[in-house]
C-alpha positions in Angstrom: 145.7 -184.5 181.8 144.5 -186.7 184.6 144.5 -185.1 188.0 145.3 -187.5 190.9 143.2 -186.8 194.0 144.9 -186.9 197.3 143.7 -186.4 200.8 143.9 -182.8 202.0 144.5 -181.6 205.5 144.1 -178.1 207.1 146.9 -175.7 206.2 148.9 -174.1 208.9 148.0 -170.6 208.0 144.4 -169.6 207.3 142.0 -166.7 207.9 138.6 -167.4 209.4 135.8 -167.6 206.9 133.9 -164.3 206.6 130.2 -163.9 206.2 129.2 -164.1 202.5 132.7 -165.0 201.4 132.8 -167.0 198.2 134.7 -170.3 197.8 137.0 -168.9 195.0 137.7 -165.8 197.1 138.4 -167.8 200.2 140.7 -170.1 198.2 142.6 -167.1 196.8 143.0 -165.6 200.3 144.1 -169.0 201.6 146.7 -169.2 198.9 148.0 -165.7 199.5 148.4 -166.1 203.3 150.5 -169.3 202.5 152.6 -167.4 200.0 151.2 -169.0 196.9 149.0 -167.9 194.0 145.6 -169.5 193.6 146.8 -171.4 190.5 149.7 -173.1 192.2 147.7 -173.8 195.4 145.0 -175.6 193.4 147.7 -177.6 191.5 149.5 -178.6 194.7 146.3 -179.7 196.3 145.1 -181.6 193.2 142.0 -179.4 192.9 140.8 -178.8 189.3 140.6 -175.2 188.4 137.6 -175.8 186.2 135.7 -177.6 189.0 136.3 -174.8 191.4 135.3 -172.3 188.7 132.0 -174.3 188.3 131.6 -174.4 192.1 131.4 -178.2 192.4 130.6 -179.3 195.9 133.5 -181.8 196.1 136.1 -179.1 195.3 134.5 -176.6 197.7 134.6 -179.3 200.4 138.4 -179.7 199.9 138.8 -175.9 200.1 136.8 -175.9 203.3 139.1 -178.6 204.8 142.3 -176.7 203.8 141.0 -173.5 205.4 139.2 -175.1 208.4 136.1 -173.4 207.2 132.4 -174.1 207.7 131.4 -176.0 204.6 127.7 -175.1 204.7 128.4 -171.4 204.9 131.0 -171.7 202.1 128.5 -173.6 199.9 125.6 -171.2 200.7 127.4 -168.0 199.5 129.2 -169.5 196.5 127.3 -169.0 193.2 127.0 -172.1 191.2 125.4 -172.9 187.8 121.8 -173.8 188.1 121.0 -174.0 184.4 122.4 -172.7 181.2 120.8 -169.3 181.9 120.8 -169.0 185.7 123.1 -169.2 188.8 122.0 -170.0 192.3 123.4 -168.5 195.5 122.0 -168.5 199.1 118.8 -170.1 197.8 118.2 -167.4 195.3 118.4 -167.7 191.5 120.1 -165.0 189.5 120.6 -164.3 185.8 123.7 -166.0 184.5 125.2 -162.7 183.3 124.7 -161.0 186.7 127.4 -163.2 188.3 130.8 -161.7 187.5 133.2 -164.6 186.8 135.9 -162.6 184.9 136.1 -159.5 187.1 135.0 -158.0 190.3 134.1 -154.6 191.8 135.4 -153.7 195.3 135.1 -151.0 197.9 138.6 -149.5 198.7 137.4 -148.4 202.1 136.4 -152.0 203.0 139.8 -153.2 201.7 141.6 -150.6 203.9 139.6 -151.8 206.9 140.6 -155.4 206.1 144.3 -154.3 206.0 143.9 -152.8 209.5 142.0 -155.7 210.9 144.2 -158.7 210.0 147.9 -159.6 210.2 150.0 -161.4 207.7 150.9 -160.7 204.1 149.4 -157.4 203.2 147.7 -158.4 200.0 146.2 -161.5 201.7 144.2 -159.5 204.2 141.3 -158.2 202.0 138.6 -160.8 201.4 136.1 -161.1 198.5 132.5 -160.2 199.4 129.7 -162.0 197.5 128.2 -158.6 196.6 131.4 -157.7 194.8 130.8 -160.5 192.3 127.1 -159.7 191.6 126.6 -157.0 189.0 123.4 -155.7 190.7 125.6 -154.3 193.5 127.2 -151.1 192.3 128.0 -149.3 195.6 129.0 -149.9 199.2 126.0 -149.0 201.4 128.4 -149.0 204.4 130.8 -146.4 203.1 128.4 -144.7 200.6 130.8 -144.9 197.6 130.5 -146.5 194.2 132.5 -149.7 193.8 135.8 -149.7 191.9 136.0 -152.0 188.8 139.1 -154.3 188.4 140.5 -156.3 185.5 142.0 -159.5 187.0 144.3 -161.7 185.0 142.0 -164.2 183.3 143.0 -167.8 183.0 140.6 -169.8 180.8 138.4 -172.3 182.8 139.7 -171.0 186.1 138.4 -168.6 188.7 140.1 -165.2 188.9 142.7 -164.8 191.7 141.2 -162.1 193.9 144.2 -161.6 196.3 146.8 -161.6 193.5 144.7 -158.8 191.8 144.6 -156.9 195.1 148.4 -157.3 195.4 148.8 -154.7 192.6 146.0 -152.5 194.0 147.1 -152.5 197.7 149.7 -149.7 197.4 147.2 -147.3 196.0 144.1 -148.2 198.1 144.0 -144.8 199.8 144.1 -143.1 196.4 141.3 -145.3 195.1 139.3 -144.5 198.3 139.7 -140.8 197.7 138.7 -141.0 194.1 135.7 -143.3 194.7 132.5 -141.4 193.7 130.0 -140.8 196.5 126.8 -142.8 196.5 123.6 -142.6 198.5 121.9 -145.3 200.4 120.5 -147.8 198.0 117.1 -149.3 198.9 117.4 -151.7 196.0 120.7 -153.2 197.3 119.4 -153.4 200.8 116.5 -155.4 199.5 118.9 -157.7 197.6 120.8 -158.3 200.8 117.6 -159.2 202.6 116.7 -161.7 199.9 120.2 -163.3 200.1 119.8 -163.5 203.8 116.4 -165.2 203.4 114.3 -162.2 204.5 111.1 -161.5 202.6 108.0 -159.2 203.2 104.4 -159.9 202.2 104.0 -156.2 201.6 106.7 -156.1 198.9 105.2 -156.8 195.5 108.5 -158.2 194.3 109.1 -160.8 197.0 107.1 -163.6 195.4 109.3 -163.3 192.3 112.6 -165.0 191.8 115.6 -162.7 191.9 116.4 -163.4 188.2 113.1 -161.7 187.4 112.7 -159.1 190.2 116.2 -157.6 190.0 116.4 -157.0 186.2 112.8 -155.8 186.2 113.6 -153.1 188.8 116.5 -151.9 186.7 114.5 -152.0 183.4 111.6 -150.2 185.1 113.8 -147.5 186.4 115.3 -146.9 182.9 111.8 -146.5 181.6 110.8 -144.2 184.4 113.8 -141.9 184.1 114.7 -141.9 180.4 113.1 -141.6 177.0 111.7 -144.8 175.4 114.6 -145.1 172.9 117.5 -144.2 175.2 120.8 -145.8 174.2 121.5 -148.0 177.3 124.9 -149.0 175.8 126.1 -145.6 177.0 125.0 -146.2 180.6 127.7 -146.4 183.3 127.4 -148.1 186.6 126.0 -145.0 188.3 123.3 -144.7 185.7 122.2 -148.3 186.3 122.4 -147.8 190.1 120.0 -144.8 189.9 117.7 -146.7 187.6 117.6 -149.7 189.9 116.6 -147.6 192.9 113.9 -145.8 191.0 112.5 -149.0 189.6 112.6 -150.7 193.0 110.7 -147.8 194.7 107.9 -148.2 192.1 107.8 -152.0 191.8 108.0 -152.7 195.5 104.9 -150.5 196.2 102.7 -152.8 194.0 100.3 -152.7 191.2 98.9 -149.2 191.9 102.4 -147.6 191.7 103.2 -149.6 188.6 99.9 -148.5 186.9 100.6 -144.9 187.8 104.0 -145.1 186.1 102.5 -146.8 183.0 99.8 -144.1 182.9 102.4 -141.3 183.1 104.4 -142.9 180.2 101.1 -143.2 178.3 100.2 -139.5 178.9 103.7 -138.5 177.7 102.7 -139.9 174.3 99.7 -137.4 174.0 101.8 -134.8 172.2 103.8 -137.1 170.0 103.2 -138.1 166.4 103.4 -141.3 164.4 102.8 -144.9 165.4 101.7 -145.5 169.0 102.8 -148.8 170.4 103.8 -150.3 173.8 107.5 -150.5 173.0 107.6 -146.8 172.0 105.6 -145.9 175.1 107.0 -148.0 177.9 110.6 -148.1 176.6 113.3 -150.4 177.8 111.1 -152.2 180.4 108.8 -153.4 177.6 111.8 -154.6 175.6 113.0 -156.7 178.5 109.5 -158.2 178.9 109.4 -159.0 175.1 112.7 -160.9 175.4 111.3 -163.0 178.3 107.8 -163.4 176.8 108.1 -167.2 176.9 109.4 -167.5 180.4 106.6 -168.4 182.9 108.6 -166.8 185.8 108.0 -163.4 184.3 104.2 -163.9 184.1 103.3 -161.5 186.9 104.9 -158.3 185.6 104.3 -159.3 182.0 100.5 -159.8 182.5 100.2 -156.5 184.4 101.9 -154.5 181.6 100.0 -156.4 178.8 96.7 -155.8 180.5 97.4 -152.1 180.9 98.6 -151.7 177.3 95.5 -153.3 175.9 93.3 -151.1 178.1 95.0 -147.8 177.2 96.4 -148.1 173.7 94.7 -148.5 170.3 96.2 -152.0 169.7 94.9 -153.6 166.6 93.3 -157.1 166.9 95.8 -159.8 165.8 98.8 -157.9 167.3 101.2 -159.9 169.5 101.4 -158.3 172.9 104.1 -159.9 175.1 103.4 -163.4 173.7 99.6 -163.2 173.5 97.6 -162.2 170.4 95.1 -159.4 171.0 91.7 -160.8 170.0 89.6 -157.7 170.3 90.0 -154.0 170.4 89.7 -152.4 173.8 90.6 -148.8 172.9 89.6 -146.5 170.0 91.2 -143.3 168.8 89.5 -140.7 166.6 91.5 -142.2 163.7 90.6 -145.8 164.3 87.0 -145.0 165.0 86.8 -143.0 161.8 88.3 -145.9 159.9 86.1 -148.6 161.4 82.9 -146.5 161.1 83.5 -145.1 157.6 83.0 -141.6 158.9 85.3 -138.6 158.5 87.8 -138.1 161.4 86.4 -134.6 162.1 82.9 -136.0 162.4 84.1 -138.6 164.9 86.1 -136.0 166.8 83.0 -133.9 167.2 81.0 -136.9 168.1 83.5 -137.7 170.9 83.2 -134.2 172.1 79.4 -134.4 172.3 79.8 -137.7 174.2 81.8 -135.7 176.9 85.4 -136.6 175.9 87.1 -133.3 176.8 90.3 -134.2 174.9 88.3 -134.2 171.6 87.7 -130.4 171.9 89.6 -128.4 169.3 91.4 -126.3 172.0 92.9 -129.5 173.6 95.6 -129.5 171.0 95.7 -133.4 170.9 96.0 -135.1 167.5 93.3 -137.5 166.3 95.5 -140.6 166.9 96.2 -139.6 170.5 92.6 -139.1 171.6 91.5 -142.4 173.2 88.2 -143.8 174.4 87.2 -147.2 175.7 85.9 -149.4 172.9 83.2 -150.8 175.2 81.8 -147.3 175.4 81.6 -146.6 171.7 82.1 -150.0 170.1 78.4 -150.5 169.4 78.2 -146.9 168.0 81.2 -147.4 165.7 79.7 -150.7 164.5 76.3 -149.2 163.9 77.8 -146.2 162.1 79.7 -148.5 159.7 76.4 -149.8 158.5 74.5 -146.6 158.8 73.0 -144.5 156.0 72.8 -140.7 155.7 69.6 -138.6 155.4 69.7 -138.4 151.6 69.9 -142.2 151.5 66.9 -142.5 153.8 65.0 -140.1 151.5 65.7 -142.5 148.6 65.0 -145.7 150.6 61.7 -144.5 152.1 60.8 -142.1 149.3 60.2 -139.4 151.9 60.6 -135.6 151.1 63.4 -133.8 153.0 61.0 -131.6 155.0 59.0 -134.5 156.1 62.1 -136.4 157.2 63.3 -133.4 159.2 59.9 -133.2 161.0 60.2 -137.0 161.8 63.6 -136.4 163.3 62.5 -133.3 165.2 59.6 -135.0 166.8 61.3 -138.3 167.6 59.5 -140.5 165.0 62.9 -141.7 163.6 66.0 -141.8 165.7 69.4 -140.7 164.4 72.5 -142.7 165.5 75.0 -141.6 168.1 73.7 -138.1 168.6 74.3 -137.3 164.9 71.0 -135.3 164.9 72.8 -132.0 164.9 72.1 -128.8 163.1 74.2 -128.5 159.9 75.5 -132.0 160.6 75.1 -135.2 158.7 72.5 -137.4 160.3 73.1 -141.1 160.1 70.4 -143.8 160.6 70.6 -147.5 161.0 68.9 -149.6 158.3 67.0 -151.4 161.0 65.6 -148.0 162.2 64.6 -147.1 158.6 62.8 -150.4 158.1 61.0 -149.9 161.5 59.8 -146.5 160.3 58.5 -148.0 157.0 56.6 -150.7 158.9 55.1 -148.1 161.3 54.0 -145.9 158.4 52.3 -148.6 156.4 51.1 -150.6 159.5 47.5 -151.7 158.7 47.4 -150.0 155.4 45.0 -151.4 152.8 46.2 -151.8 149.2 44.3 -149.4 147.0 44.3 -149.5 143.2 42.3 -146.3 142.5 42.1 -143.8 145.4 39.1 -141.6 145.8 39.3 -137.8 145.8 39.5 -137.6 149.6 42.1 -140.4 149.9 45.4 -138.4 149.7 49.0 -138.5 150.6 50.4 -136.6 153.6 50.9 -133.3 151.8 47.4 -133.4 150.3 45.8 -134.2 153.6 47.7 -131.4 155.3 46.2 -128.9 152.9 42.7 -130.3 153.1 42.6 -130.4 156.9 44.4 -127.0 157.2 46.9 -128.4 159.6 50.7 -129.0 159.8 52.9 -131.9 158.6 53.9 -132.7 162.3 50.1 -133.0 163.0 49.6 -135.6 160.4 52.8 -137.5 161.3 51.8 -137.5 164.9 48.5 -139.2 163.9 50.4 -141.8 161.8 53.0 -142.7 164.4 50.5 -142.7 167.4 48.0 -145.0 165.6 45.2 -142.5 165.9 43.9 -143.2 162.4 41.3 -145.9 161.7 42.0 -146.1 158.0 45.3 -146.1 156.1 45.9 -147.2 152.5 48.8 -147.6 150.1 49.0 -147.6 146.4 49.1 -151.0 144.8 52.6 -152.4 144.2 54.4 -149.8 146.3 55.8 -149.7 149.8 57.4 -146.2 150.0 56.3 -143.2 151.9 54.7 -141.6 148.8 52.4 -144.6 148.5 50.7 -143.9 151.8 47.1 -142.8 151.6 45.0 -141.1 154.4 41.4 -140.2 154.7 41.2 -136.4 154.6 37.7 -136.4 156.2 39.1 -138.4 159.2 42.1 -136.2 159.6 40.0 -133.0 159.4 37.6 -134.4 162.1 40.5 -135.2 164.4 42.0 -131.7 164.0 38.7 -129.9 164.6 37.9 -132.1 167.6 40.8 -130.7 169.6 39.8 -128.5 172.4 40.7 -124.8 172.9 44.0 -123.7 174.1 44.6 -124.1 177.8 48.0 -122.3 178.0 48.9 -118.7 177.5 51.1 -117.0 175.0 53.8 -114.7 176.3 51.6 -111.7 175.8 48.7 -113.3 177.5 51.0 -114.4 180.4 52.2 -110.8 180.7 48.6 -109.6 181.2 47.7 -112.5 183.5 50.5 -111.9 186.0 49.9 -108.6 187.8 52.9 -106.2 187.5 54.6 -108.2 184.8 55.8 -107.0 181.4 57.5 -108.5 178.3 61.0 -108.3 179.7 60.1 -109.9 183.0 58.2 -112.8 181.3 61.3 -113.6 179.2 63.6 -113.5 182.2 61.3 -115.6 184.3 61.3 -118.2 181.5 65.1 -118.0 181.2 65.5 -118.5 185.0 63.2 -121.5 185.0 60.4 -120.0 187.0 58.0 -120.4 184.0 58.0 -123.3 181.6 57.4 -123.2 177.8 55.3 -125.8 175.9 53.7 -126.2 172.5 49.9 -126.2 171.8 47.8 -126.2 168.7 46.0 -123.0 167.8 42.8 -123.2 165.7 43.2 -119.5 164.9 46.8 -119.8 163.7 46.2 -123.4 162.4 49.6 -124.4 163.7 51.4 -125.3 166.9 52.3 -122.3 169.0 54.9 -121.8 171.7 53.0 -121.1 175.0 53.7 -120.6 178.7 52.5 -123.5 180.8 49.5 -122.5 182.8 50.6 -124.9 185.6 53.9 -123.1 185.9 52.1 -119.7 186.0 49.8 -120.9 188.8 52.7 -122.3 190.8 54.6 -119.0 190.4 51.7 -116.9 191.6 51.3 -119.2 194.7 55.0 -118.5 195.7 55.4 -114.8 194.6 53.6 -111.5 194.5 54.9 -108.7 192.3 55.6 -105.1 193.5 53.1 -104.0 190.8 50.3 -106.2 192.3 51.0 -104.7 195.8 50.8 -101.2 194.4 47.5 -101.9 192.7 46.1 -103.5 195.9 47.2 -100.8 198.3 47.1 -97.7 196.1 50.5 -96.7 197.3 53.5 -95.5 195.3 56.0 -98.3 194.6 58.7 -96.6 196.8 56.3 -96.5 199.7 55.4 -100.1 199.3 59.1 -101.1 199.2 59.9 -98.9 202.3 57.0 -100.4 204.3 58.1 -104.0 203.5 61.7 -103.2 204.2 60.8 -101.8 207.6 58.9 -105.0 208.2 62.0 -107.0 207.4 60.7 -108.3 204.0 63.1 -108.0 201.1 62.4 -109.0 197.5 63.4 -112.6 196.5 63.5 -111.8 192.8 65.0 -108.5 191.5 64.9 -106.8 188.1 68.3 -108.0 187.1 67.2 -111.6 187.1 63.4 -111.4 186.9 62.7 -108.0 185.2 60.7 -106.8 188.3 60.6 -107.0 192.1 58.9 -110.1 193.4 58.3 -110.9 197.1 57.4 -114.1 198.9 53.6 -114.2 198.9 53.6 -116.1 202.2 55.7 -113.4 203.9 53.5 -110.6 202.7 50.3 -112.4 203.7 51.7 -112.9 207.2 52.6 -109.3 207.4 49.1 -108.2 206.3 47.4 -110.7 208.6 49.4 -109.6 211.7 48.3 -105.9 211.5 45.1 -104.6 209.9 46.9 -101.2 209.5 50.0 -102.7 208.0 49.8 -100.5 204.9 49.2 -97.2 206.8 52.0 -95.0 205.7 53.1 -91.9 207.6 55.9 -90.3 205.7 57.9 -88.6 208.5 58.0 -91.6 210.8 58.7 -93.9 207.9 61.7 -91.8 206.8 63.0 -91.6 210.3 62.8 -95.4 210.8 64.6 -95.9 207.4 67.4 -93.6 208.5 67.9 -95.6 211.7 67.8 -98.8 209.8 70.5 -97.6 207.4 72.6 -96.4 210.3 72.3 -99.8 212.0 73.4 -101.5 208.8 76.5 -99.3 208.6 77.5 -99.6 212.3 79.1 -103.1 212.1 81.3 -101.9 209.2 82.5 -98.8 211.1 83.3 -100.9 214.2 85.8 -102.9 212.2 87.9 -99.9 211.3 91.2 -100.0 213.3 91.6 -96.9 215.6 95.1 -95.6 215.6 96.3 -93.7 218.7 96.9 -90.0 218.2 100.5 -88.9 218.2 102.0 -85.5 218.7 104.3 -83.4 220.9 103.4 -82.9 224.5 
């Protein structure tokens, strides 16, 4: 049906346009005050219902003329279709579904105030606030109550008639006001109002995002922060969404640090779970929202932050799509993925992680293998090397080296095991490159020999001929001390190596005598020391152990470093040495030093004997030639005074209570 346009003039009765009043709401109120419904007013004024429903400017202009309203304000606060997915209002773009076009929420307290403020037909007095038509507003910040939901009569392709709906609600407004649930102040809604009024803050992380991104993201983030990842949101009511929106706004508005803290908390919550570990099951509803908008460039800022954090903290497999981008490399390993990629058993990897300082890998941590994470950058090279590594038995076969010789090579650092796998009762693993390096070092400069002489022997034969140890011979080989090496013709294994027994024997016998002391010799060397004190001084780090070859034993011996002994004697003098020097009983020596203010620096509990500062004792002796003269009676008297003086401060701290009794 063709609608004939006619010139419109201001109506006789009209209310003034309120701040943030929509065009459809203003038209409904205008119709009510003139005794008409919105449907018939639009028909009478030749205004198409559909055009007003779509907020076309020409129809809003006619409504403004009818009600003598400011056209610019009416246009600004009337939502109109921006695209198939978005609406625009007050310069802000909202999701299409966030603009309520078939129903509205209202605050009964505000409606009661409107009833008292205006004259005229009762149901024409309330006016439709913009926030009552936007789904993100769920409470009235002025009256601190949740909004009441209505069900207006819906006419297809026409806006709902606000005041006709209020006509049936007006008689029970006070009842609705009494029954409206209480609500707290909403920072999220206050921020929405600021955005609608054109106010933004550089400190708010959300304020450079369009509202159709920022508002839904706050709600989704709040759901993830407050609920389990798979919470059924279909059961949420308006209050649940209001709480979630405020929680999400508090986090998102604070910026990246707060967002990362939330994501880390959600990640930590997965540490005690089982099964597959992925971003959707960790971050919950917020991640689902980001997935649905993965192709929208407007969502890039929150999407990239979440994607980056997920890749940094989760064992995401290369080739996995993460919010629209395919992961090209692994950034995080778990025990399980590291075991799979390295070919090692998960328990071996777990123990390796523990040795690398990852506390969560300890057995008592209670964490499962697939929940213990470590940065791939920290162990990626180790995992890659372990994948190609070989075990000790394989090295024995490749090099043709006996197990005892290989153990000595490892113990003395001639061959390096991978990733701290050189552990007692553990499976050592070696890279093939390291094995080949050792082969080259062993046969370096070796001359091919067809028929070796009697004195050209392998390592084991040379060891016996020179009466030395396998480590001695290996040290000569790997330090290039030998002038002649040979190998059996056609072979390149360890067993083909030939050495000159005469040369090895000469090197062994050319070594000088021992310069360090055994523990027994150290005990006799330090005056006043004994076996127990030597062991304790070593354990406490005052003396250092070393290894030195002994011609008598024909092997390497553990010895006490002479340098550490000399340094110790420079710093300390034992009680036994002072007794020998002065000829006094040890009790008299201790008493004399105590009276001089010199106390032992090392005691038997930690050092096995009393040791004093040599510098303090020397100053004591140098200050008085008769320092060691001991007169028993005066010494005991002085000691008693000293003990009394030591007890006096303690006694003075005792609270003295006044005596009580009868007069």
